[in-house]
LUMZAKOL-564443 format. One record per residue (C-alpha): residue number from 1; residue in one letter; x, y, z. Coordinates in pm, 1 decimal, decimal comma. Layout:
+-----+-----+----------+----------+----------+
|   n | res |        X |        Y |        Z |
+-----+-----+----------+----------+----------+
| NUM |   A |        X |        Y |        Z |
...
+-----+-----+----------+----------+----------+
This chain:
+-----+-----+----------+----------+----------+
|   n | res |        X |        Y |        Z |
+-----+-----+----------+----------+----------+
|   1 |   M |     50,5 | -11458,5 |   5217,4 |
|   2 |   H |   -217,7 | -11699,7 |   5121,5 |
|   3 |   D |   -344,3 | -11740,4 |   5534,1 |
|   4 |   I |   -354,4 | -11350,2 |   5534,7 |
|   5 |   T |   -548,8 | -11286,2 |   5230,3 |
|   6 |   R |   -794,4 | -11507,4 |   5306,1 |
|   7 |   L |   -894,2 | -11360,6 |   5675,7 |
|   8 |   P |  -1200,0 | -11227,6 |   5653,5 |
|   9 |   G |  -1143,7 | -10808,3 |   5664,9 |
|  10 |   S |  -1270,9 | -10683,5 |   5996,6 |
|  11 |   R |  -1605,2 | -10450,8 |   5869,7 |
|  12 |   I |  -1534,9 | -10247,9 |   6228,6 |
|  13 |   V |  -1194,6 | -10142,5 |   6023,5 |
|  14 |   E |  -1346,8 | -10061,8 |   5701,7 |
|  15 |   I |  -1590,0 |  -9730,2 |   5937,3 |
|  16 |   A |  -1277,0 |  -9629,4 |   6133,2 |
|  17 |   K |  -1059,4 |  -9590,1 |   5736,6 |
|  18 |   L |  -1368,5 |  -9450,6 |   5666,8 |
|  19 |   A |  -1469,0 |  -9273,3 |   5873,7 |
|  20 |   F |  -1101,5 |  -9124,0 |   5923,3 |
|  21 |   A |  -1158,2 |  -8942,7 |   5562,9 |
|  22 |   T |  -1466,7 |  -8801,0 |   5694,6 |
|  23 |   K |  -1469,7 |  -8443,0 |   5785,1 |
|  24 |   D |  -1624,2 |  -8404,8 |   6199,0 |
|  25 |   V |  -1639,0 |  -8751,0 |   6268,7 |
|  26 |   D |  -1743,7 |  -8838,8 |   6632,4 |
|  27 |   F |  -1587,5 |  -9228,1 |   6689,2 |
|  28 |   L |  -1823,7 |  -9438,3 |   6837,7 |
|  29 |   C |  -1653,0 |  -9755,0 |   6628,1 |
|  30 |   F |  -1361,1 |  -9832,5 |   6819,9 |
|  31 |   G |  -1318,0 | -10004,1 |   7219,0 |
|  32 |   E |  -1199,8 |  -9745,9 |   7354,7 |
|  33 |   S |  -1226,7 |  -9344,7 |   7553,8 |
|  34 |   D |  -1145,8 |  -9106,9 |   7473,6 |
|  35 |   Q |  -1012,5 |  -9025,6 |   7870,8 |
|  36 |   P |   -631,3 |  -8978,3 |   7860,2 |
|  37 |   S |   -425,8 |  -9283,6 |   8021,9 |
|  38 |   P |   -341,6 |  -9213,1 |   8407,8 |
|  39 |   D |    -16,6 |  -8954,9 |   8431,4 |
|  40 |   V |    136,6 |  -9249,5 |   8698,4 |
|  41 |   A |    193,4 |  -9424,0 |   8367,0 |
|  42 |   R |    249,8 |  -9213,9 |   8169,7 |
|  43 |   N |    602,4 |  -9029,7 |   8435,0 |
|  44 |   A |    691,2 |  -9351,9 |   8477,3 |
|  45 |   A |    727,8 |  -9495,8 |   8116,2 |
|  46 |   L |    992,1 |  -9117,7 |   8089,3 |
|  47 |   A |   1108,2 |  -9139,0 |   8418,0 |
|  48 |   A |   1254,9 |  -9523,3 |   8275,1 |
|  49 |   I |   1329,5 |  -9409,4 |   7894,9 |
|  50 |   D |   1448,1 |  -9091,8 |   8160,9 |
|  51 |   A |   1766,4 |  -9306,9 |   8316,0 |
|  52 |   G |   1783,2 |  -9512,9 |   8002,5 |
|  53 |   V |   1577,6 |  -9832,2 |   8131,3 |
|  54 |   T |   1601,2 |  -9954,4 |   7754,2 |
|  55 |   K |   1814,2 | -10212,1 |   7711,0 |
|  56 |   Y |   1632,5 | -10617,9 |   7661,4 |
|  57 |   V |   1464,4 | -10812,8 |   8000,0 |
|  58 |   D |   1367,5 | -11048,6 |   8074,7 |
|  59 |   V |   1112,0 | -11258,5 |   7816,7 |
|  60 |   R |    921,4 | -11315,3 |   8030,3 |
|  61 |   G |    856,1 | -11014,3 |   8184,6 |
|  62 |   V |    971,9 | -10737,8 |   8394,3 |
|  63 |   P |    990,5 | -10988,7 |   8736,8 |
|  64 |   A |    896,0 | -10642,5 |   8942,5 |
|  65 |   L |    582,2 | -10621,7 |   8670,8 |
|  66 |   R |    507,6 | -10959,1 |   8679,2 |
|  67 |   E |    522,0 | -10989,9 |   9083,4 |
|  68 |   A |    265,7 | -10626,2 |   9083,9 |
|  69 |   L |     42,9 | -10860,3 |   8864,3 |
|  70 |   A |    -22,4 | -11128,2 |   9095,2 |
|  71 |   A |     17,9 | -11040,3 |   9405,0 |
|  72 |   S |   -265,4 | -10803,7 |   9203,5 |
|  73 |   L |   -515,6 | -11035,5 |   9165,1 |
|  74 |   T |   -451,0 | -11280,6 |   9453,1 |
|  75 |   R |   -632,1 | -10976,6 |   9585,3 |
|  76 |   L |   -879,9 | -10928,4 |   9346,6 |
|  77 |   H |   -967,7 | -11293,6 |   9300,1 |
|  78 |   G |   -907,9 | -11436,5 |   9657,8 |
|  79 |   S |   -682,1 | -11758,9 |   9504,9 |
|  80 |   P |   -350,3 | -11724,3 |   9497,8 |
|  81 |   V |   -181,6 | -11632,7 |   9149,9 |
|  82 |   A |    180,7 | -11756,8 |   9189,5 |
|  83 |   E |    410,7 | -11517,9 |   9029,8 |
|  84 |   D |    589,8 | -11760,1 |   8797,7 |
|  85 |   R |    208,7 | -11846,8 |   8645,4 |
|  86 |   I |    218,9 | -11412,2 |   8526,5 |
|  87 |   Q |    341,1 | -11474,6 |   8127,3 |
|  88 |   V |    357,3 | -11035,0 |   7989,5 |
|  89 |   T |    312,0 | -11006,4 |   7676,1 |
|  90 |   A |    301,4 | -10717,6 |   7447,7 |
|  91 |   S |   -100,6 | -10676,4 |   7409,7 |
|  92 |   G |   -443,4 | -10860,7 |   7500,4 |
|  93 |   M |   -473,5 | -10921,6 |   7134,3 |
|  94 |   A |    -70,0 | -11045,0 |   7144,7 |
|  95 |   A |   -203,8 | -11304,7 |   7468,2 |
|  96 |   L |   -394,3 | -11467,7 |   7240,9 |
|  97 |   N |   -240,2 | -11548,6 |   6951,7 |
|  98 |   L |     47,3 | -11701,7 |   7227,8 |
|  99 |   A |   -228,8 | -11943,5 |   7383,8 |
| 100 |   L |   -348,5 | -12001,2 |   7032,7 |
| 101 |   S |    -13,7 | -12140,5 |   6959,5 |
| 102 |   A |     28,9 | -12294,6 |   7250,2 |
| 103 |   T |   -304,9 | -12505,5 |   7166,1 |
| 104 |   V |   -420,1 | -12500,8 |   6868,4 |
| 105 |   R |   -267,9 | -12664,7 |   6558,0 |
| 106 |   A |   -380,7 | -12647,2 |   6164,8 |
| 107 |   G |   -665,6 | -12900,1 |   6157,1 |
| 108 |   E |   -837,5 | -12853,7 |   6475,2 |
| 109 |   R |  -1169,6 | -12776,8 |   6592,5 |
| 110 |   V |  -1202,9 | -12398,2 |   6758,1 |
| 111 |   L |  -1461,8 | -12323,8 |   6921,7 |
| 112 |   V |  -1578,5 | -11975,6 |   6947,5 |
| 113 |   H |  -1890,3 | -11810,1 |   7097,8 |
| 114 |   T |  -2120,9 | -11533,9 |   6862,1 |
| 115 |   P |  -2164,5 | -11246,6 |   6876,3 |
| 116 |   A |  -1761,7 | -11169,8 |   6951,1 |
| 117 |   W |  -1483,0 | -10979,5 |   6854,5 |
| 118 |   P |  -1371,4 | -11061,5 |   6550,8 |
| 119 |   N |   -974,1 | -11076,1 |   6588,9 |
| 120 |   A |   -935,8 | -11420,7 |   6827,2 |
| 121 |   G |  -1152,5 | -11650,5 |   6553,3 |
| 122 |   N |   -912,1 | -11468,8 |   6285,8 |
| 123 |   A |   -607,9 | -11566,9 |   6507,8 |
| 124 |   A |   -728,6 | -11936,8 |   6546,2 |
| 125 |   R |   -792,2 | -11940,4 |   6139,6 |
| 126 |   L |   -414,7 | -11781,1 |   6014,0 |
| 127 |   R |   -332,6 | -12087,9 |   6191,4 |
| 128 |   G |   -507,0 | -12357,3 |   6026,1 |
| 129 |   A |   -761,5 | -12419,0 |   6233,2 |
| 130 |   T |  -1164,4 | -12449,7 |   6188,0 |
| 131 |   V |  -1344,2 | -12202,4 |   6418,6 |
| 132 |   S |  -1654,4 | -12356,6 |   6462,8 |
| 133 |   A |  -1991,2 | -12069,2 |   6650,0 |
| 134 |   L |  -2115,3 | -12121,9 |   6981,8 |
| 135 |   P |  -2454,2 | -11846,5 |   6902,7 |
| 136 |   L |  -2532,5 | -11657,6 |   7252,3 |
| 137 |   T |  -2933,1 | -11718,5 |   7300,6 |
| 138 |   P |  -3080,1 | -11339,2 |   7174,6 |
| 139 |   E |  -3382,4 | -11220,8 |   7514,2 |
| 140 |   S |  -3722,9 | -11051,7 |   7376,8 |
| 141 |   D |  -3543,0 | -10764,5 |   7614,9 |
| 142 |   G |  -3154,4 | -10699,8 |   7482,5 |
| 143 |   R |  -2979,4 | -10868,5 |   7688,3 |
| 144 |   F |  -2779,8 | -11293,6 |   7607,1 |
| 145 |   H |  -2718,9 | -11588,5 |   7689,9 |
| 146 |   L |  -2446,8 | -11866,4 |   7637,6 |
| 147 |   D |  -2717,4 | -12197,4 |   7687,7 |
| 148 |   L |  -2476,1 | -12433,7 |   7823,5 |
| 149 |   D |  -2664,1 | -12770,9 |   7715,8 |
| 150 |   R |  -2592,1 | -12643,2 |   7311,9 |
| 151 |   L |  -2220,0 | -12620,2 |   7452,1 |
| 152 |   A |  -2203,4 | -12975,6 |   7608,4 |
| 153 |   T |  -2327,4 | -13115,7 |   7256,9 |
| 154 |   L |  -1986,1 | -12825,0 |   7078,8 |
| 155 |   L |  -1732,5 | -12979,2 |   7242,0 |
| 156 |   P |  -1713,0 | -13315,9 |   7217,8 |
| 157 |   G |  -1375,2 | -13349,6 |   6951,1 |
| 158 |   T |  -1240,4 | -12917,1 |   7028,0 |
| 159 |   R |   -958,5 | -12891,9 |   7098,4 |
| 160 |   T |   -970,0 | -12523,9 |   7246,1 |
| 161 |   F |  -1292,7 | -12316,2 |   7349,0 |
| 162 |   L |  -1282,2 | -11902,2 |   7309,3 |
| 163 |   L |  -1403,6 | -11735,4 |   7650,9 |
| 164 |   N |  -1422,3 | -11361,1 |   7659,6 |
| 165 |   S |  -1663,3 | -11284,7 |   7936,9 |
| 166 |   P |  -1716,6 | -10987,9 |   8030,5 |
| 167 |   N |  -1822,4 | -10972,1 |   7641,9 |
| 168 |   N |  -1691,9 | -10748,4 |   7351,9 |
| 169 |   P |  -1993,1 | -10697,9 |   7186,6 |
| 170 |   T |  -2217,6 | -10785,6 |   7418,0 |
| 171 |   G |  -2176,4 | -10695,9 |   7717,6 |
| 172 |   W |  -2310,3 | -11068,3 |   7891,8 |
| 173 |   T |  -2101,9 | -11151,6 |   8188,2 |
| 174 |   A |  -2089,7 | -11494,8 |   8313,2 |
| 175 |   T |  -2225,6 | -11601,8 |   8632,8 |
| 176 |   R |  -1959,4 | -11802,2 |   8885,9 |
| 177 |   A |  -2192,7 | -12060,8 |   8877,1 |
| 178 |   E |  -2195,5 | -12008,2 |   8463,1 |
| 179 |   L |  -1798,6 | -12000,4 |   8478,1 |
| 180 |   A |  -1779,0 | -12338,6 |   8654,1 |
| 181 |   T |  -1997,1 | -12508,4 |   8466,4 |
| 182 |   I |  -1805,6 | -12481,2 |   8146,5 |
| 183 |   L |  -1495,1 | -12508,4 |   8358,1 |
| 184 |   A |  -1664,4 | -12921,5 |   8426,4 |
| 185 |   L |  -1722,4 | -12926,2 |   8071,8 |
| 186 |   C |  -1357,0 | -12797,0 |   7885,4 |
| 187 |   R |  -1238,2 | -13103,4 |   8170,0 |
| 188 |   Q |  -1457,0 | -13350,7 |   8082,7 |
| 189 |   H |  -1363,9 | -13329,9 |   7702,6 |
| 190 |   G |   -966,5 | -13261,2 |   7751,0 |
| 191 |   T |  -1036,8 | -12880,1 |   7567,0 |
| 192 |   W |   -821,3 | -12573,2 |   7612,7 |
| 193 |   L |   -993,5 | -12320,2 |   7816,7 |
| 194 |   I |   -874,3 | -11968,2 |   7727,2 |
| 195 |   S |  -1058,7 | -11654,7 |   7835,2 |
| 196 |   D |  -1010,9 | -11334,1 |   7729,2 |
| 197 |   E |  -1114,0 | -11155,5 |   8027,8 |
| 198 |   V |  -1003,0 | -10732,6 |   7929,4 |
| 199 |   Y |  -1344,1 | -10634,9 |   8067,5 |
| 200 |   S |  -1381,3 | -10802,8 |   8367,5 |
| 201 |   R |  -1288,1 | -10485,5 |   8594,5 |
| 202 |   L |  -1581,1 | -10255,4 |   8362,6 |
| 203 |   V |  -1839,5 | -10435,3 |   8597,9 |
| 204 |   Y |  -2161,5 | -10304,4 |   8681,1 |
| 205 |   D |  -2301,1 | -10448,8 |   8966,3 |
| 206 |   G |  -2049,2 | -10324,9 |   9260,8 |
| 207 |   S |  -1838,8 | -10607,7 |   9204,2 |
| 208 |   P |  -1420,1 | -10600,3 |   9232,7 |
| 209 |   A |  -1453,1 | -10743,2 |   8959,4 |
| 210 |   A |  -1645,5 | -10978,9 |   8640,2 |
| 211 |   P |  -1642,8 | -11305,4 |   8751,2 |
| 212 |   S |  -1331,8 | -11510,3 |   8610,7 |
| 213 |   L |  -1172,6 | -11808,6 |   8554,7 |
| 214 |   L |   -933,9 | -11772,7 |   8908,4 |
| 215 |   D |  -1196,7 | -11766,2 |   9093,6 |
| 216 |   V |  -1308,1 | -12162,7 |   9023,5 |
| 217 |   A |  -1042,5 | -12335,7 |   8813,3 |
| 218 |   S |   -698,9 | -12483,2 |   8991,2 |
| 219 |   P |   -383,4 | -12369,4 |   8870,0 |
| 220 |   E |   -360,4 | -12772,9 |   8717,6 |
| 221 |   D |   -645,4 | -12722,1 |   8489,1 |
| 222 |   R |   -607,7 | -12671,6 |   8105,9 |
| 223 |   V |   -760,5 | -12297,7 |   8152,8 |
| 224 |   I |   -534,8 | -11950,3 |   7974,5 |
| 225 |   V |   -621,2 | -11634,4 |   8077,7 |
| 226 |   C |   -552,5 | -11321,8 |   7886,6 |
| 227 |   N |   -574,3 | -10957,8 |   7984,2 |
| 228 |   S |   -394,3 | -10623,7 |   7971,1 |
| 229 |   F |   -399,8 | -10299,8 |   8045,1 |
| 230 |   S |   -633,6 | -10105,1 |   7766,0 |
| 231 |   K |   -949,8 | -10110,1 |   7876,3 |
| 232 |   T |   -929,7 | -10056,8 |   8343,7 |
| 233 |   W |   -642,9 |  -9817,7 |   8304,8 |
| 234 |   I |   -711,8 |  -9684,4 |   8000,3 |
| 235 |   M |   -404,4 |  -9769,6 |   7824,2 |
| 236 |   T |   -509,7 |  -9859,7 |   7501,2 |
| 237 |   G |   -204,6 |  -9696,0 |   7270,0 |
| 238 |   W |     53,9 |  -9935,8 |   7500,0 |
| 239 |   R |    -13,8 | -10198,4 |   7458,1 |
| 240 |   L |    100,5 | -10408,0 |   7713,1 |
| 241 |   G |   -153,9 | -10749,1 |   7911,6 |
| 242 |   W |    -23,9 | -11051,4 |   8017,2 |
| 243 |   M |   -161,4 | -11414,3 |   8062,8 |
| 244 |   V |   -163,4 | -11632,3 |   8364,7 |
| 245 |   L |   -108,2 | -11982,4 |   8276,9 |
| 246 |   P |   -104,8 | -12318,0 |   8381,4 |
| 247 |   A |    136,9 | -12406,4 |   8609,0 |
| 248 |   N |    470,7 | -12441,4 |   8559,3 |
| 249 |   T |    442,7 | -12390,4 |   8149,8 |
| 250 |   R |    547,1 | -12095,3 |   8192,4 |
| 251 |   E |    882,4 | -12133,7 |   8064,2 |
| 252 |   T |    697,6 | -12312,7 |   7794,0 |
| 253 |   I |    523,1 | -12015,5 |   7655,9 |
| 254 |   A |    793,0 | -11754,7 |   7762,4 |
| 255 |   E |    970,2 | -11977,3 |   7429,8 |
| 256 |   L |    688,9 | -11871,0 |   7227,7 |
| 257 |   V |    742,6 | -11548,8 |   7351,1 |
| 258 |   E |   1058,3 | -11491,9 |   7199,8 |
| 259 |   V |   1001,1 | -11625,7 |   6911,3 |
| 260 |   T |    669,9 | -11360,4 |   6829,9 |
| 261 |   H |    773,6 | -10998,8 |   7068,2 |
| 262 |   S |   1127,6 | -11123,3 |   7220,1 |
| 263 |   S |    972,6 | -10928,6 |   7504,0 |
| 264 |   V |    790,1 | -10609,0 |   7612,0 |
| 265 |   A |    970,2 | -10258,8 |   7595,3 |
| 266 |   P |   1049,9 | -10233,7 |   7931,0 |
| 267 |   F |    937,9 |  -9850,1 |   7967,9 |
| 268 |   I |    570,3 |  -9993,4 |   7897,3 |
| 269 |   Q |    609,5 | -10264,5 |   8144,5 |
| 270 |   H |    741,8 |  -9971,0 |   8434,6 |
| 271 |   A |    463,3 |  -9752,7 |   8348,1 |
| 272 |   G |    188,1 | -10144,7 |   8376,5 |
| 273 |   I |    415,2 | -10148,5 |   8746,4 |
| 274 |   A |    232,7 |  -9791,3 |   8807,7 |
| 275 |   A |    -67,7 |  -9833,6 |   8639,5 |
| 276 |   L |   -114,9 | -10182,1 |   8907,5 |
| 277 |   A |    -16,3 |  -9951,7 |   9187,3 |
| 278 |   D |   -267,9 |  -9689,9 |   9119,1 |
| 279 |   T |   -631,0 |  -9757,7 |   9282,1 |
| 280 |   A |   -763,6 |  -9455,4 |   9177,0 |
| 281 |   T |   -772,6 |  -9498,5 |   8783,0 |
| 282 |   P |  -1019,8 |  -9798,1 |   8769,7 |
| 283 |   E |  -1239,9 |  -9727,7 |   8997,1 |
| 284 |   R |  -1276,7 |  -9299,8 |   8858,1 |
| 285 |   F |  -1289,8 |  -9490,9 |   8472,9 |
| 286 |   L |  -1560,1 |  -9710,2 |   8621,3 |
| 287 |   R |  -1802,5 |  -9456,2 |   8707,0 |
| 288 |   F |  -1675,3 |  -9297,2 |   8363,6 |
| 289 |   C |  -1806,6 |  -9527,4 |   8152,2 |
| 290 |   T |  -2128,8 |  -9539,8 |   8423,2 |
| 291 |   E |  -2277,1 |  -9206,4 |   8324,7 |
| 292 |   G |  -2195,7 |  -9280,9 |   7981,4 |
| 293 |   R |  -2395,9 |  -9603,1 |   7991,6 |
| 294 |   R |  -2609,0 |  -9391,5 |   8220,9 |
| 295 |   M |  -2623,1 |  -9159,2 |   7925,0 |
| 296 |   V |  -2764,2 |  -9410,0 |   7643,6 |
| 297 |   G |  -3013,8 |  -9551,5 |   7814,7 |
| 298 |   A |  -3207,3 |  -9242,5 |   7871,8 |
| 299 |   A |  -3131,2 |  -9159,4 |   7489,4 |
| 300 |   L |  -3242,1 |  -9503,8 |   7328,5 |
| 301 |   E |  -3547,6 |  -9482,0 |   7588,2 |
| 302 |   G |  -3891,9 |  -9454,7 |   7434,1 |
| 303 |   E |  -3675,4 |  -9514,9 |   7072,7 |
| 304 |   N |  -3956,8 |  -9706,6 |   6881,2 |
| 305 |   G |  -3773,5 | -10038,7 |   6719,0 |
| 306 |   I |  -3450,6 | -10027,9 |   6932,2 |
| 307 |   R |  -3361,5 | -10314,0 |   7161,6 |
| 308 |   Y |  -3149,6 | -10243,8 |   7358,8 |
| 309 |   A |  -3017,7 | -10365,3 |   7744,3 |
| 310 |   A |  -2783,6 | -10224,6 |   7975,0 |
| 311 |   P |  -2451,7 | -10396,2 |   7967,2 |
| 312 |   D |  -2368,9 | -10568,1 |   8265,4 |
| 313 |   A |  -2011,1 | -10569,6 |   8250,7 |
| 314 |   A |  -1780,1 | -10310,2 |   7957,6 |
| 315 |   F |  -1808,5 | -10040,4 |   7800,5 |
| 316 |   Y |  -2075,5 | -10104,3 |   7495,3 |
| 317 |   A |  -2436,9 | -10042,9 |   7329,5 |
| 318 |   F |  -2486,7 | -10295,7 |   7193,5 |
| 319 |   L |  -2789,1 | -10251,5 |   6989,1 |
| 320 |   G |  -3072,8 | -10462,0 |   6795,6 |
| 321 |   I |  -3236,1 | -10250,2 |   6481,8 |
| 322 |   E |  -3612,7 | -10357,7 |   6376,2 |
| 323 |   G |  -3637,8 | -10491,0 |   6043,2 |
| 324 |   L |  -3230,5 | -10391,4 |   5950,5 |
| 325 |   S |  -2981,4 | -10710,3 |   5769,8 |
| 326 |   D |  -2785,0 | -10521,2 |   5667,9 |
| 327 |   S |  -2582,9 | -10306,0 |   5945,9 |
| 328 |   L |  -2223,1 | -10245,9 |   5752,1 |
| 329 |   A |  -2473,4 | -10077,3 |   5435,0 |
| 330 |   L |  -2622,9 |  -9854,9 |   5764,0 |
| 331 |   A |  -2250,2 |  -9794,9 |   5925,0 |
| 332 |   R |  -2169,1 |  -9618,1 |   5646,5 |
| 333 |   R |  -2452,4 |  -9404,6 |   5570,5 |
| 334 |   L |  -2484,5 |  -9296,8 |   5974,0 |
| 335 |   L |  -2090,7 |  -9240,2 |   5910,0 |
| 336 |   L |  -2172,0 |  -9046,0 |   5571,5 |
| 337 |   E |  -2479,6 |  -8818,9 |   5671,6 |
| 338 |   H |  -2470,2 |  -8850,3 |   5989,6 |
| 339 |   K |  -2127,7 |  -8827,9 |   6104,7 |
| 340 |   V |  -2112,7 |  -9063,0 |   6353,3 |
| 341 |   A |  -1932,1 |  -9328,7 |   6305,5 |
| 342 |   V |  -2080,4 |  -9660,3 |   6453,9 |
| 343 |   A |  -1934,4 | -10046,8 |   6432,6 |
| 344 |   P |  -2159,4 | -10275,6 |   6180,5 |
| 345 |   G |  -2356,8 | -10596,9 |   6386,0 |
| 346 |   A |  -2238,3 | -10798,5 |   6077,9 |
| 347 |   A |  -1843,7 | -10763,1 |   6191,5 |
| 348 |   F |  -1917,6 | -10981,9 |   6553,4 |
| 349 |   G |  -2042,9 | -11226,4 |   6323,6 |
| 350 |   E |  -2313,8 | -11534,4 |   6392,4 |
| 351 |   G |  -2618,4 | -11350,8 |   6520,2 |
| 352 |   G |  -2422,0 | -10997,4 |   6497,9 |
| 353 |   E |  -2628,7 | -10928,4 |   6219,9 |
| 354 |   G |  -2921,0 | -10671,9 |   6304,2 |
| 355 |   H |  -2744,5 | -10421,7 |   6552,9 |
| 356 |   L |  -2508,5 | -10171,7 |   6576,2 |
| 357 |   R |  -2192,1 | -10113,7 |   6869,4 |
| 358 |   I |  -2108,8 |  -9785,9 |   6963,4 |
| 359 |   C |  -1821,6 |  -9763,6 |   7255,8 |
| 360 |   F |  -1994,8 |  -9557,5 |   7573,9 |
| 361 |   A |  -1655,4 |  -9423,2 |   7714,7 |
| 362 |   Q |  -1612,1 |  -9147,5 |   7536,0 |
| 363 |   S |  -1634,5 |  -8714,2 |   7718,9 |
| 364 |   P |  -2027,5 |  -8625,9 |   7804,1 |
| 365 |   E |  -2014,7 |  -8373,2 |   7565,0 |
| 366 |   R |  -1902,2 |  -8602,2 |   7299,1 |
| 367 |   L |  -2147,0 |  -8848,7 |   7415,4 |
| 368 |   A |  -2419,8 |  -8671,8 |   7420,7 |
| 369 |   R |  -2359,1 |  -8521,7 |   7043,7 |
| 370 |   A |  -2308,7 |  -8829,3 |   6906,0 |
| 371 |   L |  -2608,0 |  -9033,4 |   7100,1 |
| 372 |   E |  -2800,4 |  -8733,9 |   6893,3 |
| 373 |   R |  -2696,9 |  -8787,0 |   6549,5 |
| 374 |   L |  -2787,0 |  -9169,0 |   6583,7 |
| 375 |   R |  -3083,0 |  -9116,4 |   6692,1 |
| 376 |   A |  -3122,9 |  -8896,7 |   6367,3 |
| 377 |   G |  -2987,3 |  -9125,6 |   6124,0 |
| 378 |   L |  -3253,7 |  -9348,2 |   6266,4 |
| 379 |   R |  -3501,4 |  -9224,7 |   6249,6 |
| 380 |   N |  -3422,1 |  -9114,9 |   5906,3 |
| 381 |   G |  -3588,3 |  -9366,4 |   5745,5 |
| 382 |   N |  -3218,2 |  -9482,3 |   5744,4 |
| 383 |   I |  -3341,1 |  -9855,8 |   5868,2 |
| 384 |   Q |  -3521,2 | -10028,5 |   5543,2 |
| 385 |   T |  -3340,3 |  -9867,7 |   5323,3 |
| 386 |   A |  -3026,4 | -10100,5 |   5443,7 |
| 387 |   S |  -3202,8 | -10323,9 |   5472,5 |
+-----+-----+----------+----------+----------+
């Protein structure tokens, strides 16, 4: 248990546990919407169960799902994604774990840009890797950017770079030109590039998807793209994800899947097939999140001491709070005294402290109440007393 006990505990989970034990709390701390999963996915899963589709299946994934994913990604990115590069996984996190298992050994260095979802870095630490941070550079208007010159200085000797764009928690999204530069730098230094693109379809500039490594990388590059059904199709609890792998590597990755989770339940994969054919849900959910994003901006407009820019993508507002040096203490107080659960910025590593993350993918009524509670808490002197 040594490797597990040395991992830093999740401060998001810490707040969530407190929220579960407290009555009448508005949950904005998880990366999850309060909207239901699409009926087509639920019906497909039930039909598969009724038909007895409950046995072991191909460890690489049900062929129909692999083919549907390849076709969908090819349409979305305009570049061919071959079916033999697709590996189905038991969640996006499982995909990241597999990618790290394939590329990282104990003692090697993994680079993560921060603020970042903590699970990916902890997965690297479990493999004995040394995890280094590249903080995103904050701008005066509340936005962030990735310093590519700084990245270039840190990549020599780095085995793997973990990229998350669109980013959780900041909403920062790399441009296609930035992705091309990142890829070129990784090629130059022989660094593996693992790209977490789970929020790729939740982008607010009218594009069908955020810029992706699939737009610029070749099948031969040391690039692994990880994604999931959790966000785009509101299927967080289904635990269904996928990887796009370098050419001629899937059989090796499939062996890793075999010794980790063996395969994904076939009826869950049938739900994924149905979800991919459902173009209405991603469009509807994007509109839903767009309204949540608008509500946050309206609620925070004119609030003193809060630095916030509407995110380019994903469904989080990452609030910079003037004078805040203990975001965990503030998150606890907001929960206990004002009944609103938010994620402390400190949970996301370097550059996260001094911030709060809220998930705005909530029904308008719930979000309006939660935002009013949040504003009352921030106006009530909590920032100073938690500093």
